[in-house]
C-alpha positions as CSV (number, residue, x, y, z in Angstrom):
1,X,39.8,-147.4,-267.7
2,X,37.9,-144.6,-265.9
3,X,37.7,-147.0,-263.3
4,X,42.0,-146.9,-263.3
5,X,41.9,-143.4,-263.5
6,X,39.6,-142.9,-260.6
7,X,41.8,-145.3,-258.7
8,X,45.1,-143.4,-259.3
9,X,43.4,-139.9,-258.9
10,X,42.5,-141.7,-255.4
11,X,45.5,-143.0,-254.3
12,X,47.5,-139.7,-255.1
13,X,45.1,-137.8,-253.2
14,X,45.4,-139.7,-250.3
15,X,49.4,-139.5,-250.4
16,X,48.6,-135.3,-250.8
17,X,46.6,-135.5,-247.5
18,X,49.1,-137.5,-245.6
19,X,51.9,-135.2,-247.0
20,X,49.8,-132.4,-245.9
21,X,49.4,-133.9,-242.5
22,X,53.1,-134.2,-242.4
23,X,54.4,-130.7,-242.8
24,X,55.1,-128.1,-240.3
25,X,52.2,-125.5,-241.6
26,X,49.8,-124.6,-239.0
27,X,46.5,-126.4,-238.5
28,X,44.2,-124.4,-240.5
29,X,46.4,-123.8,-243.5
30,X,46.7,-127.7,-243.0
31,X,42.8,-128.2,-242.9
32,X,42.4,-126.2,-245.8
33,X,44.3,-127.6,-248.3
34,X,42.8,-131.1,-247.0
35,X,39.1,-129.7,-247.7
36,X,40.5,-128.5,-250.9
37,X,42.1,-131.7,-252.0
38,X,38.4,-133.8,-251.0
39,X,36.2,-131.4,-252.5
40,X,38.0,-130.9,-255.9
41,X,40.3,-134.1,-256.6
42,X,41.9,-133.5,-259.2
43,X,42.3,-129.5,-259.0
44,X,43.0,-129.7,-255.5
45,X,45.6,-132.2,-256.0
46,X,47.1,-130.0,-258.9
47,X,47.4,-127.0,-257.0
48,X,48.5,-128.5,-253.3
49,X,51.8,-129.6,-255.1
50,X,52.2,-126.2,-257.4
51,X,51.2,-123.9,-254.9
52,X,50.8,-125.8,-251.3
53,X,53.9,-127.1,-251.2
54,X,56.8,-125.0,-250.7
55,X,60.2,-126.4,-250.3
């Protein structure tokens, strides 16, 4: 069960990083969000979709 959860988090992290790269934010903010997602996979993912991704 733990392997499946890890795989799901990995896939969601990759999707968040790709989404972050596609945004029109400046490069510094993109790098900051990508580093945060990589260092803190679950927390960074949640924070990106709650705070970083504004429509």
